[in-house]
LOFILUM-545892 format. One record per residue: x negated, y negated, z of N, C-alpha, C in turn; residue in one letter. Coordinates in steps of 0.2 Angstrom, whole numbers, padded with zeros to 4 digits, always signed. Each point is the difference from the previous one (the first is absolute). Layout:
BEGIN
XYZXYZXYZA/...
END
This chain:
BEGIN
-0227-0067+0120+0008+0003+0004+0003-0006+0005M/+0006-0002-0003+0003-0004+0004+0001+0004+0007S/+0004-0008+0004+0000+0003+0007+0007+0006-0001Q/+0005-0002-0005+0006+0004+0001-0003+0006-0002D/-0007+0002-0004-0001+0007-0001-0001+0003+0003S/-0005-0005+0005-0003+0004+0004+0005+0003+0007R/+0005-0004-0001+0006+0003+0007+0003+0004-0003D/+0002+0000-0007+0002+0006-0003-0004+0007+0001E/-0006+0000-0001-0005+0004+0003-0001+0005+0008A/+0005-0006+0004-0002+0005+0006+0010+0000+0002L/+0001+0004+0002+0006+0001+0004+0000-0002+0008N/+0007-0001-0001+0002-0006+0006-0006+0001+0008E/+0000+0008+0000-0002+0002+0006-0008-0002+0001R/-0003+0000-0007-0006-0002+0000-0003-0007-0001A/+0006-0002-0002-0002-0009+0001+0002-0001+0008Q/+0004+0002+0004-0001+0000+0006-0005+0002+0004R/-0003+0006-0001-0006+0001+0004-0007-0004-0003L/+0001-0002-0006-0008-0004-0002+0002-0008+0004L/+0007-0004-0001-0001-0007+0005+0000+0002+0007R/+0001+0005+0002-0003+0002+0007-0007+0000+0001V/-0003+0004-0004-0007+0001+0000-0004-0007+0000L/+0003-0003-0006-0003-0007-0001+0001-0005+0007V/+0008+0001+0002-0001-0005+0007-0004+0002+0006Q/-0002+0008+0001-0003+0000+0005-0006+0001-0002N/-0004-0001-0006-0007-0001-0001-0001-0006+0002Y/+0004-0006-0004-0001-0007+0003-0001-0003+0006I/+0006+0005+0005-0001-0002+0006-0005+0003+0006R/-0003+0006-0003-0003+0004+0003-0009+0000-0001E/+0001+0001-0008-0006+0001-0004-0005+0006+0000G/+0004+0005+0002-0002+0009+0001+0004+0001-0005Q/-0004+0008-0004+0003+0003-0002+0008+0003+0003P/+0005-0001-0005+0006+0003+0003+0002+0009-0001V/+0001+0001+0006+0001+0010-0001+0008+0000+0000G/+0001+0006-0004+0006+0003-0001+0005-0002+0006S/-0002+0003+0006+0004+0000+0005+0003-0007+0003R/-0004-0005-0001+0002-0007-0002+0004-0003-0002T/+0000+0002-0006+0004+0000-0007+0007+0002+0003L/+0000+0006+0002+0006+0003+0000+0003-0003+0006S/-0002-0002+0004+0002-0004+0007+0003-0006-0003R/-0004-0005-0001+0001-0007-0001+0006+0000-0008E/+0000+0005-0002+0004-0001-0006+0009+0001+0001S/+0000+0003+0005+0008+0001+0003+0002+0008-0004G/-0003+0001-0004+0001+0006-0004-0001+0007+0002L/+0006+0004+0001-0002+0006+0000-0004+0007-0003T/-0007-0004+0001-0004+0004-0006-0003+0004+0003L/-0004+0005-0001-0005+0006+0004-0008-0003-0004S/-0004+0000+0005-0008-0004-0001-0002+0007-0008S/+0003+0003-0001-0003+0003-0005+0003-0003-0008A/+0006-0002+0002+0005-0002-0005-0005-0009-0002T/+0001-0003+0006-0006-0006+0000-0006+0001-0003V/-0003+0005+0000-0007+0001-0001+0001+0001-0009R/+0005+0002-0002+0002+0003-0007+0000-0008-0002N/+0005-0004+0001+0001-0006-0001-0006-0002-0002V/-0003-0003+0005-0008-0001+0000-0004-0001-0005M/+0001+0010-0001-0006+0001-0004+0002-0002-0009S/+0008-0001+0000+0002-0002-0006-0001-0007-0002D/+0000-0005+0005-0001-0008+0001-0008+0000-0001L/-0005+0006+0002-0006-0001-0002-0002+0002-0008E/+0003+0003-0001+0001+0003-0007+0000-0008-0004E/+0005-0002+0001+0004-0006-0004-0003-0005+0002L/-0005+0000+0005-0007-0007+0000+0005-0005+0005G/+0003+0002+0006+0002-0005+0004-0003+0001+0007F/-0002+0006-0001-0004+0000+0009-0007+0004-0002V/-0005+0001+0005-0006+0003-0001+0001+0003+0008T/-0005+0005-0001-0003+0003+0005-0008-0002+0004S/-0001-0002+0005-0007-0002+0001-0002+0007+0002P/-0008+0000-0001-0001+0007+0002-0001+0004+0008H/+0000-0006+0004+0000+0001+0008+0007-0001+0002T/+0005+0002-0005+0008+0000+0006+0004+0005-0007S/+0005+0002+0003+0005+0002-0003+0006-0004-0002A/-0001-0006+0003+0005-0003-0002-0001-0005-0007G/+0006-0004-0002-0002-0004-0007+0000-0006+0004R/-0003-0003-0006+0001-0009+0000+0002-0001-0007V/+0003-0007+0000+0002-0003-0007-0006-0001-0004P/+0001-0001-0006-0002-0003-0006+0002-0006+0001T/-0003-0004-0006+0001-0006-0003+0008+0001-0004D/+0002+0005-0003+0006+0001-0004+0006+0002+0005K/-0003+0002+0006+0005+0001+0005+0000-0009+0003A/-0003-0002+0002+0002-0008+0001+0004-0003-0003Y/-0002+0003-0009+0005-0005-0003+0006+0003+0001R/+0002+0006-0002+0006+0003+0000+0003-0003+0007F/-0003-0002+0006+0003-0001+0007+0002-0007-0001F/-0005-0006-0004+0003-0006+0000+0004+0000-0004V/+0001+0001-0006+0005+0001-0004+0007+0002+0003D/+0001+0005+0004+0005+0000+0005+0002-0006+0004S/-0004-0002+0002-0002-0007+0004+0005-0005-0005L/-0003-0001-0004+0003-0006-0003+0008+0000-0003L/+0001+0006+0000+0007+0002-0001+0005-0001+0004R/-0003-0002+0007+0003+0000+0007+0001-0008+0000A/+0003-0003+0007-0001-0006+0002-0004+0001+0006Q/-0005-0002-0001-0006+0000+0006+0002-0008+0005L/+0004+0005+0007-0001-0008+0004-0006+0000+0003P/+0001-0008+0001-0009-0005+0005+0002+0000+0007T/-0004+0003+0004+0002-0001+0008+0001-0008+0000D/+0004+0000+0006+0002-0007+0003-0008-0003-0001D/-0002+0002+0005-0007-0004+0004-0005-0001-0006A/+0001+0004-0006-0005-0003-0006+0003-0005-0005S/+0005+0001+0000+0004-0006-0002+0001-0007+0004L/+0001+0002+0005-0002-0008+0005-0007-0004-0002E/-0005+0006+0003-0006-0002-0001-0002-0005-0006E/+0001+0005-0008-0001-0004-0006+0004-0006-0001I/+0006-0002+0001+0003-0006+0000-0004-0005+0005R/-0001+0003+0006-0003-0006+0004-0006-0002-0001R/-0005+0004-0004-0006-0001-0001+0001-0006-0006Q/+0001+0004-0006+0002-0005-0007+0004-0006+0002L/+0004+0001+0005+0005-0010-0002-0004-0002+0004D/-0006+0001+0005-0005-0005+0004-0002-0004-0006A/-0002-0006+0003-0003-0005-0005-0007+0001-0003P/-0001-0001-0006-0008+0000-0002+0000-0004-0005Q/-0007-0002+0001-0005-0005-0004+0001-0001-0008D/+0002+0006-0003-0001+0001-0006+0004+0007+0000S/+0000+0002-0009+0002+0004-0002-0006+0009+0001S/-0007-0003+0001-0006+0005+0000+0002+0001+0007K/+0001-0004+0006+0001+0000+0007+0005+0005+0001S/+0007-0001-0005+0004+0004+0002+0000+0008-0003L/-0003+0000-0005-0002+0009-0004-0006+0001+0006V/-0006-0003+0002-0002+0004+0006+0003+0002+0005A/+0003-0004+0002+0006+0002+0006+0003+0006-0003A/+0004+0002-0003+0002+0004-0005-0004+0007-0001A/-0005-0001-0002-0005+0006+0001-0002+0003+0007S/-0002-0005+0004-0001+0001+0006+0006+0004+0004Q/+0006-0003-0003+0006+0002+0006+0002+0009-0004L/-0003+0002-0007+0002+0005-0003-0004+0005+0003L/-0007-0003+0001-0004+0007+0004+0002-0002+0006S/+0001-0004+0003+0002+0002+0009+0006+0003+0001N/+0005+0002-0005+0005+0004+0001-0001+0006-0003I/-0003+0000-0004-0003+0008-0003-0006+0003+0002T/-0003-0004+0004-0006+0004+0001-0004+0002-0008H/+0002-0003-0004-0004+0001-0005-0003-0007-0003L/-0003+0000-0004-0005-0006-0006+0007-0004-0004A/+0002-0004+0001+0004-0005-0001-0003-0005-0006G/+0003+0000-0007-0001-0004-0003+0004-0005-0003V/-0001-0005-0002+0006-0005-0004-0004-0004-0004V/+0002-0001-0006-0003-0004-0003+0003-0009-0003T/-0003-0005+0001-0001-0006+0000+0007-0002-0005L/+0006-0003+0002+0003-0003-0006-0001-0003-0006P/+0001+0004-0004-0005-0003-0008+0002-0007-0002L/-0007-0002+0000+0000-0008-0002+0005-0002-0007A/-0001+0005-0005+0005-0003-0004+0007-0001+0000H/+0004+0001+0006+0006-0001+0003+0002-0005+0002S/-0007-0004+0003+0000-0005+0003-0002-0007-0004A/+0002-0006+0001+0000-0007-0005-0003-0003+0003V/-0005-0004-0005-0004-0004+0004+0004-0008+0000L/-0001-0002+0008+0002-0005+0001-0004-0006+0001T/-0009-0002-0002-0003-0003+0001-0008+0002+0001Q/-0004-0001-0003-0006+0000-0001-0006-0004+0003I/-0004+0000+0001-0006-0006+0003-0007+0004-0003E/-0004-0003-0001-0007+0002+0001-0005-0004+0003F/-0005+0002+0004-0003-0002+0005-0007+0003+0000L/-0005-0004-0007-0008+0000+0001-0004+0003+0006G/-0004+0006-0002-0004+0001+0005-0007+0000-0003L/-0005+0002+0004-0006+0001-0001-0002+0004-0006S/-0005+0002-0004-0003+0004-0005+0008+0002-0005E/+0001-0005-0003+0005+0001-0005+0008+0005+0001N/+0000-0001+0008+0007+0004+0001+0003-0005+0002R/+0006+0004-0001+0007-0006+0002+0007+0003+0003V/+0001-0001+0005+0005+0001+0005+0006-0003-0004L/+0005+0008+0000+0005-0003-0005+0006+0002+0006V/+0005-0003+0002+0006-0001+0004+0006+0001-0003V/+0002+0007+0001+0007+0000-0005+0005+0000+0007L/+0005-0004-0005+0006+0001+0006+0006+0004-0004V/+0003+0007+0002+0003+0001-0004+0009+0001+0004L/+0006-0001-0005+0006+0000+0002+0000-0002+0008D/-0002-0008-0003+0001-0004+0007-0004+0000+0008D/-0003+0006+0001+0000+0002+0005-0008+0005+0001R/-0002+0005-0006-0003+0005+0001-0009-0005-0003E/-0003-0001+0007-0007-0004-0003-0005+0007+0000V/-0003-0002-0006-0005+0005+0000-0009-0006-0003Q/-0004+0003+0002-0006-0003-0003-0005+0005-0003N/-0003-0003-0006-0002+0006-0003-0009-0004-0001R/-0005+0001-0002-0006-0002-0001-0002+0002-0008I/+0000-0005-0004-0003+0000-0007-0008+0000-0001L/-0003+0004-0004-0008-0002-0002+0000-0002-0007H/-0001-0005-0001+0000-0003-0006-0008-0003-0003L/+0001+0000-0007-0007-0001-0003-0003-0007+0003E/+0003-0004+0000-0001-0007+0000+0004-0004+0008R/-0005-0005+0001+0004-0003+0004+0005-0005-0002H/+0006-0001+0004+0004-0004-0003+0000-0006+0006Y/+0001-0006-0003+0001-0006+0006+0008+0002+0003S/+0000-0006+0006+0007+0002+0003+0005-0002-0005A/-0003-0007-0004+0005-0002-0006+0003+0004-0005E/-0004+0004+0000+0000+0004-0007+0008+0007+0005E/-0004+0001+0005+0007+0005+0003+0003-0003+0002L/+0002-0006+0000+0006-0003+0003+0005+0000-0006R/-0004-0001-0006+0004-0001-0008+0002+0008-0002R/-0003+0004+0002+0001+0006-0002+0005+0003+0004A/+0001-0002+0007+0005+0002+0005+0007-0004-0002A/+0000-0006-0003+0005-0004-0002+0004+0004-0007N/-0005+0002-0003+0003+0002-0007+0002+0006+0002F/+0000+0005+0003+0002+0007+0003+0007-0002+0004L/+0000-0003+0005+0006-0004+0004+0006-0002-0007N/-0003-0003-0004+0004-0003-0004+0004+0005-0002E/-0004+0006-0004+0002+0004-0006+0001+0007+0002H/-0002+0003+0008+0001+0005+0001+0005+0001+0005C/+0000-0004+0004+0006+0001+0007+0005+0005-0004V/+0001+0004+0006+0009+0003-0001-0002+0007-0003G/-0005-0001-0004-0002+0007-0004-0002+0005+0004K/-0002+0008-0002-0005+0003+0003-0006+0001-0001P/-0005+0004+0002-0007-0001-0002+0001+0002-0005P/+0001+0007-0002-0001+0001-0005+0004-0002-0007A/+0004-0003+0002+0003-0004-0006-0003-0005-0002Q/-0005-0003+0006-0003-0007+0000-0009+0002-0006I/-0002+0008+0003-0003-0001-0004-0001+0002-0008H/+0005+0004+0000+0002+0000-0009+0001-0006-0002Q/+0006-0003+0002+0000-0007-0004-0006-0004-0002E/-0005+0000+0006-0005-0004+0000-0006+0002-0007L/+0000+0007+0001-0003+0002-0004+0001-0001-0008V/+0009+0001+0000+0001+0000-0008+0000-0007-0001R/+0002-0006+0005-0003-0008-0003-0006-0001+0000Q/-0005+0003+0003-0007-0001-0002-0004+0003-0008L/+0006+0005-0002-0002+0003-0008+0004-0004-0004K/+0007-0004+0002+0003-0002-0004-0002-0008-0003E/-0003-0003+0007+0001-0007-0001-0008-0002+0004T/-0003+0003-0001-0007-0002+0004-0001-0004-0005H/+0000-0003-0005-0003-0009-0004+0003-0006+0003E/+0007+0003+0003+0002-0007+0003+0001+0000+0009H/-0005+0004+0000+0000+0001+0009-0005-0005+0004L/-0001-0004+0002-0004-0005+0004-0005+0004+0004N/-0005-0001+0002-0005+0001+0006+0003+0004+0007Q/+0006-0005+0002+0002+0002+0006+0004+0005-0001S/+0004+0001-0005+0004+0006-0003-0003+0007+0002M/-0006-0002-0005-0004+0007-0002-0005+0001+0006L/-0001-0003+0005-0002+0000+0007+0004+0004+0005D/+0009-0001-0001+0003+0003+0004+0002+0008-0003A/-0001+0000-0006+0002+0004-0002-0005+0006-0001I/-0006-0003+0002-0006+0005+0000-0002+0003+0007S/+0004-0004+0007-0001+0002+0004+0007+0004+0003M/+0007-0002-0004+0005+0005+0000-0002+0006-0002S/-0004+0000-0005-0001+0007-0004-0003+0005+0006Q/-0007-0003+0003-0002+0004+0005+0004+0001+0006R/+0004-0004+0004+0006+0002+0002+0004+0005+0000L/+0004-0001-0004+0007+0004-0003-0001+0008-0004F/-0008-0001-0002-0002+0004-0004+0002+0008+0001E/+0001+0001+0008+0001+0008+0002+0007+0001+0004Q/+0003-0006-0001+0008+0000+0002+0005+0004-0007S/-0003+0006-0002+0007+0002-0004+0004+0005+0002G/+0002+0005-0001+0007+0003+0001-0004+0004+0006P/-0006+0003+0000-0004+0004+0004-0007-0001+0003S/-0001-0004-0003-0007-0004+0001+0000-0004+0007G/+0005-0001+0004-0001-0003+0007+0004+0002+0004D/-0002+0009-0002+0005+0003+0008-0006+0001+0005I/+0000-0001+0006-0004+0001+0005+0004+0003+0006E/-0003+0001+0005+0003+0004+0005-0003+0000+0007Y/+0005+0001+0004-0005-0001+0009+0003+0009+0003V/-0004+0000+0002-0002+0009+0003+0000-0002+0007I/+0004+0005+0005-0002+0002+0006+0001+0005+0002A/-0004+0002+0006+0000+0007+0002-0003+0006-0002G/-0006-0002-0004-0004+0005-0004-0001+0003+0004E/-0002+0000+0005-0005+0005+0006+0007+0004+0003T/+0005-0001-0001+0006+0005+0002-0001+0007-0005N/-0004+0001-0004-0001+0005-0005-0003+0003+0003L/-0005-0001+0006-0007+0004+0001+0004+0005+0005M/+0007-0003+0002+0003+0007+0007+0002+0005-0002G/+0001+0001-0007+0005+0005-0003-0003+0009-0003F/+0000+0005+0003-0004+0004-0002+0001+0004-0007S/-0003+0001-0004+0000+0001-0008-0002-0007-0004G/-0001-0005+0003-0005-0004-0002-0006-0002+0004V/+0000+0002+0003-0006-0003+0006-0005+0002-0007A/-0001+0001-0003-0008+0002-0003-0003-0008-0001D/-0005-0001+0003-0004-0006+0000-0002-0002-0006V/-0002+0004-0004-0001-0003-0008+0005-0002-0005D/+0007+0004+0003+0004-0002-0003+0004-0007+0002K/+0000-0001+0006+0002-0006+0004-0004-0006-0004L/-0007+0003+0000-0004-0008-0004+0000+0000-0005K/+0002+0003-0004+0003-0001-0007+0006-0003+0001R/+0004+0002+0002+0007-0004+0001+0001-0007+0002L/-0006-0002+0005+0000-0005+0002-0004-0005-0005F/-0004+0001-0002-0004+0000-0007+0005-0004-0006E/+0004+0005-0001+0007+0000-0004+0004-0008+0001A/+0000+0001+0006+0005-0005+0004-0005-0008-0002F/-0005+0000+0000-0005-0006-0001+0000-0001-0007N/-0001+0005-0004+0000-0003-0008+0006+0000-0001E/+0006+0002+0000+0006-0001+0000+0003+0002-0006K/-0004-0001-0005+0003+0003-0006+0003+0006-0001R/+0000+0007+0001+0004+0003+0001+0007+0000+0004D/-0001-0003+0005+0006-0002+0005+0005-0003-0004I/-0006-0007-0003+0007-0005-0002+0004+0003-0008L/-0005+0005-0002+0004+0004-0006+0004+0004+0001H/+0000+0002+0006+0007+0004+0003+0007-0004+0003L/-0004-0006+0002+0006-0005+0003+0004-0002-0004L/-0004-0002-0008+0002-0003-0006+0008+0004-0002D/-0002+0007+0000+0004+0003-0001+0005+0001+0004Q/+0001-0001+0005+0007+0000+0006+0001-0009-0004S/-0003-0005+0000+0003-0006-0002+0005+0000-0006L/-0002+0006-0003+0005+0000-0007+0005+0005+0001R/+0000+0003+0006+0005+0004+0001+0006-0001+0005A/+0006+0003+0000+0005-0002+0005+0002+0007+0006E/-0002-0004+0007+0003+0002+0004-0005+0003+0004G/-0002+0005+0003-0005+0003+0005-0002+0004-0005V/-0009+0001+0001-0003+0005-0006-0005+0003+0005Q/-0001+0006+0000-0004+0006+0003-0004+0003-0005I/-0007-0002+0002-0005+0003-0004-0004+0006+0006F/+0001+0007-0003-0002+0005+0005-0007+0004-0003I/-0004-0001+0003-0006+0003-0002-0003+0000-0006G/+0000+0001-0005-0004+0002-0008+0007-0007-0002Q/+0006+0001+0001+0003-0004-0004-0002-0007-0001E/-0004-0003+0005-0002-0007-0001-0005-0001-0007S/-0003+0008-0001-0004-0004-0007-0006-0001+0001G/-0003+0000+0008-0007-0002+0002-0002+0006+0005Y/-0005+0001-0001-0002+0006+0002-0002-0003+0007Q/-0002-0004+0001-0004-0003+0007+0007-0001+0006I/+0009+0001-0003+0004+0002+0004+0003+0005-0001L/-0005+0004-0002+0004+0009-0001+0004+0001+0007D/-0004+0000+0006+0002+0001+0006+0005-0006+0005D/+0003-0003-0003+0003-0004+0001+0008-0002-0005Y/+0005-0004+0004+0006-0001-0003+0001-0008+0000S/+0003-0004-0003+0000-0007+0000+0007-0001-0001V/+0002-0002+0004+0008-0001+0000+0003-0007+0000V/+0002-0004-0006+0000-0007-0002+0007-0002-0001T/+0002-0007+0000+0006-0004-0003-0002-0005-0002A/+0003-0003-0004-0001-0006-0003+0003-0006+0006P/-0001-0008-0001+0003-0004+0005+0001-0007-0005Y/+0006-0002+0001+0001-0006-0003+0002-0006+0002S/+0001-0005-0005+0002-0007+0003+0006-0003-0005S/+0003-0003+0000+0005-0005-0005-0002+0002-0005A/-0006+0000-0003-0003+0000-0007+0000+0008-0002K/+0000+0005+0002+0001+0008+0001-0007+0000+0003G/-0002+0006-0004-0006+0004+0005-0006-0004-0001V/-0001-0001+0007-0007-0003+0000-0008+0003+0002V/+0001+0009+0003-0003+0003+0004+0002+0006-0001G/-0005+0004+0006+0003+0007+0000-0005+0001+0007V/+0004+0003+0006-0003+0002+0005-0002+0008+0002L/-0003+0001+0003+0002+0009+0004-0007+0002+0005G/+0000+0008-0001-0005+0001+0006-0002+0005-0002V/-0006+0002+0000-0004+0005-0002-0003+0005+0006I/+0001+0005+0000+0000+0007+0004-0002+0007-0002G/+0000+0005+0005-0001+0006-0003+0005+0003-0004P/-0002+0004-0004+0010+0005-0003+0003+0000+0007T/-0003+0003+0005+0004+0001+0006+0000-0005+0003R/+0006-0004-0003+0002-0006+0004+0008+0001+0002M/+0003-0003+0005+0006-0002+0002+0004-0001-0004A/+0002+0001-0007+0003-0003-0004+0008-0001+0000Y/+0003+0003+0003+0006-0002+0004+0001-0006+0004E/-0006-0002+0002+0000-0006+0004-0001-0005-0005R/-0007+0001-0004-0005-0006-0004+0005-0002-0005V/+0005+0003-0004+0002-0001-0006+0007-0005+0003I/+0002-0001+0003+0003-0005+0003+0000-0005+0002P/-0007+0000+0006-0003-0005+0000-0005-0003-0005I/-0002+0002-0003-0002-0003-0007+0006-0005-0003V/+0005+0006-0003+0006-0003-0003+0001-0008+0003D/+0001+0001+0007+0003-0006+0005-0006-0005+0000L/-0004+0001-0001-0006-0007+0003+0000-0001-0007T/+0000+0001-0006+0000-0004-0006+0006-0003-0001A/+0007+0002+0002+0005-0004+0000-0001-0008+0004K/-0002+0002+0006-0002-0002+0005-0006-0007+0001V/-0003+0002-0004-0007-0005-0004+0004-0006-0005L/+0002+0005-0004+0006-0005-0008+0003-0003+0005G/+0005+0000+0004+0004-0006+0004-0003-0004+0003S/-0007+0002+0003-0005-0005+0004-0001-0005-0006A/-0003+0003-0002-0005-0004-0007+0007-0006-0002L/+0005+0003-0004+0005-0006-0002+0004-0005+0007N/-0001+0002+0005+0002-0006+0004-0007-0004+0003S/-0006+0001-0003-0004-0006-0001+0000-0004-0004R/+0005+0001-0007-0001-0002-0004+0004-0008+0000R/
END
């Protein structure tokens, strides 16, 4: 059922009481009784009338009643109704948070990775949740220079310069030993033919060149192509997504998600990265703030959590995504504008480094 259809199923009075219930439960973390709802809603309703509305909302799946209390708590469906109502409004960011975001991300950083790490820690510090930020996609940067340095045991240190200033070091494990002269010739070939192109394009073109003109390539070209295939083969549209996460331990402080086994499995998922990366990849291809509540993520490990994300952009378009992970009982009214603003400021900070 669409959000509009859900809204139509609830009259204005029910919608108002449901919003108050969600806000109160997010703030207090306790089941909300009819007397509290009547008082905080500003409506002139008897407790009996409020109980009747709550009974209707329970039948519709918006609230549930814990056995130990006469009050109600919101379900994921209620959080979705609440969040969609928020997204239709213009949510303000408090000035202190705005100033902190700008101050932290405008500070000089050594690299894009250190800037991303700062953004992740900042999101965690401000929201008191887990902050997650993907590294800018490698295929959005272009190669400026490449050098190879021989190490022991058939290993080669690769020094990549991207966009004139981003330096990355990688280690390649090769089938045989390459002399310093072979490495120099291979680097010369790549610097001559590949500078100014993104890694993903370099990989595609080298594979094509190897297939089409193999018999015309000399040994130094073959060596360069062989090493480059190892280096760039993971630089496809989503193969190079990595993320930095901060504040995972913040999730231990929330009632409702304090189950040790659940937290252990979640932390394992953070380390394995696969499911989290798939979720972030969805956000990378979407526009604006995305909110996954409970089972909406499609991953059982996140059934008790919400993920709020937003893509961030450079002058070349969307290059990454950032967000927070927290309990479904999170302060959406505060978190959503913070995530949105941080994405905009991070994009601006990346552009200023170019």
